[in-house]
C-alpha positions as CSV (number, residue, x, y, z in Angstrom):
1,X,142.3,153.0,25.3
2,X,141.0,150.2,27.5
3,X,142.6,149.4,31.1
4,X,143.8,145.7,31.6
5,X,142.5,144.0,33.9
6,X,144.6,142.2,36.6
7,X,145.2,138.4,36.9
8,X,144.7,137.2,40.8
9,X,148.9,136.8,40.3
10,X,149.3,140.5,40.1
11,X,147.6,141.4,43.1
12,X,150.2,142.0,46.6
13,X,150.1,138.8,48.6
14,X,151.8,138.0,51.6
15,X,154.4,136.0,51.8
16,X,153.8,132.5,53.4
17,X,156.1,133.3,56.5
18,X,154.7,136.9,56.5
19,X,151.1,135.4,56.9
20,X,151.9,132.8,59.5
21,X,154.0,135.7,61.5
22,X,151.2,138.1,61.6
23,X,148.5,135.5,62.2
24,X,151.1,134.4,65.4
25,X,151.2,138.4,66.6
26,X,147.4,138.0,66.6
27,X,147.2,134.7,68.3
28,X,149.7,136.3,70.6
29,X,147.7,139.7,71.5
30,X,144.2,137.6,71.3
31,X,146.3,135.3,74.3
32,X,147.7,138.3,76.0
33,X,144.0,140.2,76.3
34,X,142.2,136.6,77.3
35,X,144.9,136.3,80.0
36,X,144.3,140.0,80.9
37,X,140.6,139.6,81.2
38,X,141.2,136.3,83.3
39,X,143.2,138.0,85.6
40,X,141.0,140.7,85.9
41,X,137.6,139.1,85.9
42,X,138.9,135.6,87.9
43,X,142.0,136.7,90.3
44,X,141.3,140.7,90.8
45,X,137.4,140.4,90.7
46,X,137.0,141.2,94.7
47,X,139.7,143.8,94.4
48,X,138.0,145.5,91.4
49,X,134.4,145.5,92.7
50,X,135.7,147.6,96.1
51,X,138.0,149.7,93.9
52,X,135.0,150.5,92.3
53,X,132.3,150.5,95.2
54,X,135.2,152.8,96.9
55,X,134.9,155.2,94.1
56,X,131.5,155.6,93.8
57,X,130.1,155.2,97.1
58,X,132.0,157.7,99.4
59,X,131.2,158.6,103.4
60,X,130.3,162.2,104.2
61,X,131.2,163.3,107.6
62,X,128.6,164.4,109.6
63,X,129.8,166.9,112.1
64,X,129.1,166.6,116.0
65,X,127.9,170.0,117.6
66,X,130.4,170.7,119.7
67,X,129.2,172.0,123.3
68,X,128.3,175.2,125.2
69,X,130.7,176.3,128.1
70,X,128.5,178.5,130.2
71,X,129.5,180.7,133.3
72,X,128.0,179.8,136.7
73,X,124.8,181.7,135.9
74,X,124.4,180.0,132.5
75,X,125.6,182.8,130.4
76,X,127.3,181.6,127.1
77,X,131.0,181.8,127.2
78,X,131.8,179.7,124.2
79,X,129.5,178.5,121.6
80,X,129.3,177.0,117.6
81,X,127.3,178.0,115.1
82,X,126.7,176.6,111.5
83,X,129.1,177.8,108.7
84,X,130.0,176.8,105.4
85,X,133.5,175.8,104.3
86,X,134.4,176.4,100.3
87,X,135.6,173.4,98.4
88,X,137.2,173.5,95.1
89,X,138.2,170.7,92.4
90,X,140.9,171.9,90.5
91,X,140.4,169.4,87.5
92,X,137.0,170.9,87.0
93,X,137.0,174.2,87.5
94,X,135.8,176.5,84.8
95,X,135.9,180.5,85.0
96,X,133.5,182.7,82.8
97,X,134.8,186.3,82.2
98,X,134.9,187.9,85.5
99,X,133.8,185.3,87.9
100,X,137.4,184.4,89.0
101,X,137.8,188.2,90.2
102,X,134.3,187.6,91.5
103,X,134.9,184.6,93.6
104,X,138.3,186.2,94.8
105,X,136.6,189.5,96.3
106,X,133.8,187.4,98.0
107,X,136.2,184.8,99.9
108,X,138.6,188.3,100.7
109,X,141.6,186.7,98.8
110,X,144.0,188.0,96.5
111,X,144.0,186.8,92.6
112,X,147.5,185.5,93.1
113,X,146.6,183.5,95.9
114,X,143.7,181.7,94.2
115,X,145.8,181.1,91.3
116,X,148.2,179.2,93.4
117,X,145.0,177.0,94.9
118,X,143.7,176.4,91.6
119,X,147.5,175.0,90.5
120,X,147.1,172.3,93.8
121,X,147.2,168.7,91.8
122,X,144.8,167.4,94.3
123,X,141.2,166.0,93.5
124,X,139.6,168.1,96.7
125,X,140.9,171.0,98.4
126,X,139.5,173.6,101.0
127,X,139.3,177.5,99.3
128,X,138.1,178.8,103.1
129,X,137.0,177.2,105.7
130,X,134.4,179.1,107.9
131,X,132.5,181.2,105.8
132,X,129.6,183.0,106.3
133,X,126.2,181.5,105.0
134,X,125.5,184.4,103.0
135,X,128.5,184.8,101.6
136,X,128.4,181.0,100.7
137,X,125.5,181.6,99.1
138,X,126.7,184.5,96.9
139,X,129.8,182.2,95.9
140,X,127.5,179.4,95.2
141,X,125.3,181.9,93.0
142,X,127.9,181.8,90.8
143,X,127.7,178.4,89.4
144,X,131.4,177.6,89.0
145,X,131.8,174.2,88.0
146,X,134.3,172.6,90.7
147,X,133.4,175.4,93.0
148,X,131.1,173.7,96.5
149,X,130.3,173.8,99.5
150,X,130.2,171.8,103.0
151,X,128.8,172.4,106.4
152,X,130.9,173.0,108.9
153,X,130.6,174.9,112.3
154,X,133.1,177.8,113.7
155,X,133.2,178.8,117.2
156,X,132.7,182.0,118.7
157,X,133.6,183.5,122.1
158,X,131.0,186.4,122.7
159,X,133.7,187.8,125.5
160,X,135.8,188.3,122.9
161,X,139.0,189.2,125.0
162,X,137.7,189.2,128.7
163,X,137.2,185.3,129.4
164,X,140.1,184.1,126.4
165,X,142.5,182.8,128.9
166,X,140.0,181.0,131.1
167,X,137.8,179.6,127.7
168,X,140.9,178.9,125.3
169,X,140.1,178.4,121.8
170,X,139.8,175.7,119.4
171,X,141.5,175.2,115.6
172,X,139.6,175.0,112.2
173,X,139.1,171.1,113.0
174,X,137.0,171.7,115.9
175,X,139.6,170.5,118.4
176,X,140.6,172.2,121.5
177,X,144.0,174.0,121.6
178,X,144.0,176.3,125.1
179,X,142.1,176.7,127.8
180,X,138.9,174.7,128.6
181,X,138.5,174.3,125.4
182,X,141.7,172.1,125.7
183,X,141.0,170.2,129.0
184,X,137.5,169.4,128.5
185,X,138.1,168.8,124.5
186,X,136.6,165.2,125.0
187,X,134.0,166.1,126.5
188,X,133.1,169.2,124.4
189,X,133.7,167.3,121.0
190,X,131.3,164.8,121.0
191,X,131.8,161.9,117.9
192,X,131.6,162.4,114.3
193,X,128.9,160.5,112.1
194,X,128.7,159.8,108.4
195,X,126.3,159.3,105.6
196,X,127.1,156.9,102.5
197,X,126.0,158.6,98.8
198,X,126.5,157.2,95.3
199,X,128.8,160.0,92.8
200,X,129.5,159.6,89.5
201,X,132.7,159.6,87.2
202,X,132.4,164.0,88.0
203,X,131.9,163.7,91.3
204,X,128.4,164.5,91.3
205,X,125.6,162.9,93.5
206,X,123.5,160.4,92.2
207,X,121.9,159.1,95.0
208,X,121.9,159.0,98.8
209,X,122.2,156.0,100.5
210,X,120.1,154.5,103.2
211,X,123.5,153.6,105.7
212,X,124.0,156.6,108.3
213,X,125.5,156.8,111.3
214,X,124.2,160.1,113.1
215,X,127.0,162.0,115.1
216,X,126.8,162.3,119.0
217,X,126.7,166.0,120.2
218,X,128.9,167.2,122.0
219,X,128.3,168.1,126.1
220,X,127.9,171.3,127.7
221,X,130.7,172.3,130.8
222,X,129.6,174.7,133.1
223,X,131.9,177.0,135.1
224,X,132.4,178.7,138.6
225,X,133.3,181.4,136.6
226,X,130.9,184.6,137.5
227,X,130.8,186.8,134.2
228,X,129.5,189.8,135.6
229,X,132.6,189.8,137.9
230,X,134.7,188.6,135.1
231,X,134.0,192.0,133.2
232,X,134.5,194.1,136.0
233,X,137.9,192.5,137.1
234,X,139.3,192.9,133.4
235,X,138.4,196.5,132.8
236,X,139.9,197.4,136.3
237,X,143.0,195.2,135.8
238,X,143.7,197.0,132.0
239,X,142.7,200.1,133.3
240,X,145.5,200.0,136.2
241,X,147.9,198.3,133.8
242,X,147.5,201.6,131.4
243,X,147.6,204.0,134.2
244,X,150.8,202.3,135.7
245,X,152.2,201.7,132.1
246,X,153.0,198.2,133.0
247,X,153.9,195.3,131.0
248,X,150.9,193.1,132.1
249,X,148.7,192.1,135.1
250,X,146.8,188.7,136.3
251,X,144.5,188.6,138.9
252,X,142.3,185.6,140.5
253,X,139.0,185.7,142.7
254,X,137.9,182.7,144.6
255,X,135.0,182.0,147.0
256,X,136.9,181.2,150.1
257,X,134.7,178.5,151.3
258,X,134.8,176.4,148.2
259,X,138.0,177.5,146.2
260,X,135.7,178.0,143.4
261,X,137.5,180.7,141.0
262,X,134.8,183.7,140.4
263,X,137.2,185.5,138.0
264,X,140.5,184.5,136.3
265,X,142.0,187.6,134.4
266,X,144.9,188.5,132.1
267,X,146.0,192.0,130.1
268,X,147.3,192.0,127.7
269,X,144.7,189.2,126.4
270,X,143.6,188.0,122.3
271,X,140.6,188.1,121.1
272,X,139.9,183.9,120.2
273,X,137.2,184.9,117.7
274,X,140.2,186.0,115.2
275,X,143.1,184.2,113.3
276,X,146.2,184.5,115.7
277,X,149.8,185.4,113.9
278,X,151.6,186.1,117.2
279,X,151.2,183.6,120.5
280,X,152.8,185.8,122.7
281,X,150.0,186.6,125.4
282,X,147.7,183.1,125.0
283,X,149.1,181.3,128.2
284,X,147.2,181.7,131.0
285,X,149.5,183.2,133.0
286,X,147.7,183.6,136.0
287,X,148.6,179.4,136.5
288,X,151.4,179.3,133.9
289,X,153.6,181.8,135.0
290,X,155.8,182.3,138.4
291,X,157.2,185.2,140.3
292,X,158.8,185.9,143.8
293,X,155.7,186.9,145.8
294,X,157.7,189.1,148.0
295,X,155.7,190.8,151.1
296,X,153.2,188.4,150.4
297,X,154.8,185.5,152.4
298,X,155.0,187.6,155.9
299,X,151.5,186.3,156.8
300,X,152.5,182.8,156.0
301,X,156.1,183.2,157.9
302,X,154.4,185.0,160.9
303,X,152.2,182.3,161.0
304,X,154.2,179.5,161.6
305,X,156.7,181.2,164.1
306,X,152.7,182.2,166.2
307,X,152.0,178.4,165.9
308,X,155.5,177.0,167.1
309,X,155.1,180.1,170.3
310,X,158.1,181.6,169.7
311,X,156.8,184.9,169.4
312,X,153.4,186.3,169.9
313,X,151.0,188.9,168.7
314,X,152.9,191.9,171.3
315,X,156.1,190.3,171.1
316,X,158.1,193.0,170.4
317,X,161.3,193.3,167.9
318,X,164.0,195.2,167.0
319,X,164.0,196.5,163.8
320,X,167.0,199.1,164.3
321,X,167.6,202.2,162.0
322,X,166.5,200.2,159.0
323,X,169.3,198.5,158.3
324,X,170.4,194.6,159.3
325,X,173.1,192.9,158.4
326,X,172.8,188.7,158.0
327,X,176.1,187.1,157.3
328,X,177.1,189.1,154.3
329,X,173.8,190.1,152.9
330,X,172.3,193.7,154.5
331,X,168.9,193.3,154.9
332,X,167.0,196.7,154.5
333,X,163.6,198.6,155.1
334,X,161.8,201.4,153.2
335,X,162.4,203.4,157.0
336,X,163.4,202.8,160.4
337,X,160.8,201.6,162.7
338,X,162.5,201.2,166.0
339,X,161.3,198.7,168.2
340,X,157.9,197.2,167.0
341,X,155.5,194.0,167.8
342,X,155.0,191.1,165.5
343,X,151.7,193.0,164.7
344,X,153.0,196.3,163.5
345,X,156.0,194.2,161.5
346,X,153.2,192.9,159.1
347,X,151.1,196.3,158.9
348,X,154.5,198.2,158.6
349,X,155.8,195.2,156.2
350,X,159.5,195.0,157.8
351,X,161.7,192.9,156.3
352,X,163.9,193.1,159.0
353,X,161.3,192.3,161.3
354,X,159.9,188.7,160.0
355,X,163.8,188.3,159.2
356,X,164.7,188.2,162.7
357,X,161.3,186.3,163.6
358,X,162.3,183.6,161.0
359,X,165.8,183.1,163.1
360,X,163.5,182.1,165.9
361,X,162.4,179.0,163.5
362,X,164.6,176.2,162.0
363,X,164.8,175.6,158.2
364,X,163.0,172.9,158.4
365,X,159.9,174.5,160.8
366,X,159.6,177.3,157.7
367,X,160.0,175.1,154.9
368,X,157.3,172.5,156.5
369,X,155.0,175.6,157.5
370,X,155.1,177.2,153.2
371,X,154.8,173.5,152.0
372,X,151.6,173.0,153.9
373,X,150.1,175.8,153.1
374,X,150.3,175.0,149.1
375,X,153.9,176.7,148.0
376,X,155.5,174.7,145.6
377,X,152.6,172.2,145.2
378,X,150.0,172.1,142.2
379,X,146.6,173.8,143.4
380,X,143.8,170.9,142.6
381,X,142.7,172.9,139.6
382,X,145.1,170.8,137.2
383,X,144.7,174.0,134.3
384,X,146.7,173.0,130.9
385,X,150.0,174.4,131.7
386,X,149.9,175.2,135.3
387,X,152.8,175.5,137.3
388,X,153.6,174.2,140.9
389,X,156.0,176.4,141.9
390,X,159.6,176.2,143.5
391,X,160.0,176.2,147.1
392,X,164.0,173.9,147.4
393,X,164.1,171.5,150.1
394,X,165.1,173.1,153.3
395,X,168.4,170.8,153.2
396,X,169.5,172.5,149.8
397,X,168.9,176.3,151.8
398,X,171.8,178.3,152.4
399,X,171.8,180.7,155.5
400,X,170.8,183.8,153.1
401,X,167.8,181.6,152.0
402,X,166.7,180.7,155.6
403,X,165.5,184.6,156.2
404,X,165.1,185.4,152.4
405,X,162.2,182.9,152.0
406,X,160.6,184.5,155.2
407,X,159.9,187.8,152.9
408,X,159.3,185.7,150.0
409,X,162.5,185.2,147.8
410,X,164.0,182.3,147.2
411,X,160.6,180.8,146.4
412,X,158.9,181.4,143.4
413,X,154.4,180.7,143.3
414,X,151.9,181.3,141.0
415,X,149.2,184.1,141.6
416,X,146.7,181.1,141.7
417,X,149.0,179.3,143.9
418,X,149.2,182.5,146.1
419,X,145.1,183.0,146.5
420,X,145.1,179.4,147.7
421,X,147.9,180.1,150.3
422,X,145.7,182.6,151.8
423,X,142.8,179.9,152.1
424,X,143.6,179.0,155.9
425,X,143.1,182.6,156.9
426,X,139.7,182.4,155.7
427,X,138.9,179.0,156.9
428,X,140.1,178.7,160.2
429,X,143.1,176.9,159.8
430,X,141.6,174.6,156.3
431,X,143.7,175.1,152.9
432,X,140.9,174.6,149.9
433,X,141.7,173.2,146.2
434,X,140.8,175.6,144.0
435,X,138.1,174.5,141.4
436,X,137.2,175.5,137.9
437,X,134.2,173.5,136.9
438,X,131.0,173.2,138.8
439,X,130.5,169.6,138.2
440,X,133.6,168.6,139.9
441,X,133.0,167.4,143.7
442,X,134.3,170.1,146.8
443,X,136.9,168.4,148.6
444,X,136.9,168.5,152.6
445,X,139.9,171.1,153.5
446,X,143.1,170.0,155.0
447,X,143.8,171.6,158.2
448,X,147.6,173.0,158.2
449,X,147.3,175.6,161.0
450,X,145.2,176.2,164.3
451,X,142.2,177.9,165.0
452,X,143.7,180.4,166.9
453,X,147.0,181.3,165.1
454,X,145.0,182.0,161.7
455,X,142.2,184.0,163.4
456,X,145.5,186.2,165.0
457,X,146.8,186.4,161.5
458,X,143.9,187.7,160.1
459,X,142.9,190.1,162.2
460,X,147.2,191.4,162.1
461,X,146.5,191.7,158.4
462,X,143.5,193.7,159.2
463,X,145.4,196.8,160.1
464,X,147.6,196.5,156.8
465,X,144.2,198.1,155.1
466,X,144.1,200.9,157.8
467,X,145.4,203.5,158.8
468,X,149.7,203.3,159.1
469,X,149.5,200.1,156.9
470,X,150.6,199.4,153.6
471,X,147.4,198.7,151.7
472,X,145.2,201.9,152.6
473,X,143.9,201.7,149.2
474,X,142.5,198.6,149.4
475,X,140.1,199.1,151.7
476,X,136.3,199.2,151.1
477,X,133.9,201.0,153.0
478,X,131.3,199.6,154.7
479,X,133.6,196.3,155.2
480,X,136.6,195.0,157.3
481,X,139.0,193.9,154.9
482,X,142.5,191.7,155.8
483,X,145.5,191.7,153.1
484,X,149.0,192.0,152.4
485,X,151.1,193.9,149.9
486,X,154.5,192.7,148.2
487,X,156.8,194.8,145.9
488,X,159.4,192.1,145.0
489,X,162.0,193.0,142.8
490,X,162.4,191.0,139.9
491,X,165.3,188.5,139.2
492,X,166.5,189.2,135.2
493,X,168.6,186.6,133.7
494,X,172.4,187.4,133.6
495,X,171.9,190.5,135.7
496,X,170.3,189.5,139.0
497,X,168.0,191.7,140.5
498,X,169.3,195.0,139.0
499,X,171.3,198.3,140.2
500,X,169.2,200.7,141.8
501,X,167.5,202.6,138.9
502,X,167.6,199.5,136.2
503,X,165.5,197.2,138.9
504,X,162.4,195.7,137.4
505,X,159.4,194.9,139.8
506,X,156.2,193.1,140.4
507,X,153.0,194.9,142.2
508,X,151.4,192.5,144.3
509,X,148.3,192.5,146.7
510,X,146.3,189.3,148.7
511,X,142.9,190.3,150.7
512,X,139.9,189.0,152.0
513,X,136.3,190.2,152.9
514,X,135.1,190.4,154.8
515,X,136.5,189.5,157.9
516,X,133.6,188.3,160.3
517,X,133.0,185.6,157.8
518,X,135.2,185.6,154.8
519,X,134.1,184.7,151.8
520,X,136.2,186.1,149.1
521,X,139.9,186.0,148.2
522,X,141.7,187.9,145.7
523,X,145.1,188.2,144.3
524,X,146.4,190.7,141.8
525,X,150.2,191.0,140.6
526,X,151.3,193.9,138.0
527,X,154.4,193.3,136.2
528,X,156.7,196.2,136.4
529,X,154.9,199.3,136.8
530,X,156.9,202.1,135.7
531,X,154.6,205.2,135.7
532,X,153.6,206.5,139.3
533,X,154.5,204.2,142.4
534,X,155.7,200.7,142.1
535,X,154.0,199.5,145.7
536,X,151.9,196.6,146.0
537,X,149.3,198.9,148.0
538,X,149.1,201.5,145.8
539,X,149.2,199.8,142.6
540,X,147.6,196.2,143.0
541,X,145.3,197.7,145.9
542,X,142.9,199.7,144.0
543,X,142.1,196.4,141.8
544,X,141.0,194.4,144.6
545,X,138.9,197.4,146.0
546,X,137.1,197.9,143.1
547,X,136.5,194.3,142.0
548,X,135.5,192.6,145.7
549,X,133.0,196.0,146.4
550,X,131.5,194.9,143.4
551,X,131.4,191.2,144.5
552,X,130.4,192.2,148.1
553,X,126.9,194.1,146.3
554,X,126.2,191.5,144.0
555,X,126.1,188.4,145.9
556,X,124.4,190.6,148.9
557,X,127.4,190.2,151.5
558,X,126.2,192.2,154.7
559,X,128.5,194.4,156.4
560,X,130.8,194.0,158.7
561,X,132.7,197.6,159.1
562,X,130.9,198.2,162.5
563,X,132.4,196.5,165.6
564,X,129.7,193.6,165.8
565,X,132.3,190.6,166.3
566,X,132.1,190.3,170.1
567,X,129.3,187.6,169.4
568,X,131.4,186.0,166.7
569,X,134.4,186.1,168.9
570,X,132.7,184.1,171.9
571,X,131.6,181.2,169.4
572,X,134.9,180.8,168.2
573,X,136.4,180.3,171.1
574,X,133.7,177.6,172.0
575,X,134.5,176.3,168.8
576,X,138.2,176.0,169.9
């Protein structure tokens, strides 16, 4: 059967209204597209070109090499080494079977941690920073899309915990966070540079463009620290703390003539090469932590009395039977000394003796001497976090403060400040600022006491290290040594100085050697020694002997143990 052919009027045909409506819609869409094209190409041209340029042209940061830190003999204390940082583009990453586990193992990362990073909605993240180049090569050999590496630097510290509190450490971003790394960060960091590259839509590098801003490497820093003595001091301090089962300890050794710091150690310490979760022992307690110095202040109190001529070396003081009541307070000695000379007061460390000497001075005179010796003032070191100590204005002193200050209570110092306070005894009355950086200028010392007074106190302090003194264990064979011990009770918030049997002590010693021509001053404090003795001479004295004996050998300082000082004494008389 033949099908009928449809006529024209039988085909579907839009109505006149529909044709016009359809045409209107098409014209409207065309106008919208034309307007949008005009807006983008005419009015947004510069913006879009800039956006396109920024998306395809990238600046890659070129890291500046961070400067090294050296000791006084050009031994490295901190340096940077080239490493890689593994980066990830989550939207591009594709794993073949087993690759994810291999990647996690190479990164020393749990699978769960890796999965969390893969879910981060960013174009670019760090999987791990500071990766060894050999490990990075193995990771790149897996050829996982979206995984790449960038050049980076890792800070290394050869001395690990030994010099940690001096050098400090730098964070992942390369900026110093503690110690010298923080103090000299701007000098060490230098200036980062960059280079321009052209990338495609998949962030692949298409071309290296010619524009490059070359980085400026950081400058090196040279310290006054002697790495050899730093090791000796740290090991000696560590042994003492372990043997005495103390909480912690700090020590500083300085060149008495220049104020240069040769060693500055604390124990416990930390390893700046490792990531730290706890920051308990990060601060440099030599300069940050204050304590009541106890009897190590007595030489300064006696120096004040000698300078004001209210006593002389041979003046006799009645210390009684070991008890002396001042107002409502009882001052005691460890044992009765009876009538003794000023020299013997220092030798036996008599609290009663120095109290009676302080009574001959006004509050202002005693306060002024302490202030002149640097107590309550910064040391000139300007180390991060440095404390300046505490000594209240004499106008605010109670009567009890007048005599307690004379034997090292009601006043707080740092161990660095204490070492500086002894520089006048080693420099004929001149106090020296402390120095840690070799390029810093040596400042002229300020005279705070007469030559006669400081010479007399130095000789009295020599008796402390001889038989009958409190620091015989600090004596060094072949050399004349001066010093003073301190055994001070710790003030505990809410408990005061504690009841007998509950007290905690700081055992300290400050020494000078050799007396004929003082070269070294060392100050040590051991916090709360609980095994054996807690006396400064017994606990801290051996640390001084070990370290300073080595320093005298290393710096070839002539022995002066035999009485050969008559000529030196005559020379001093001429100077006076």
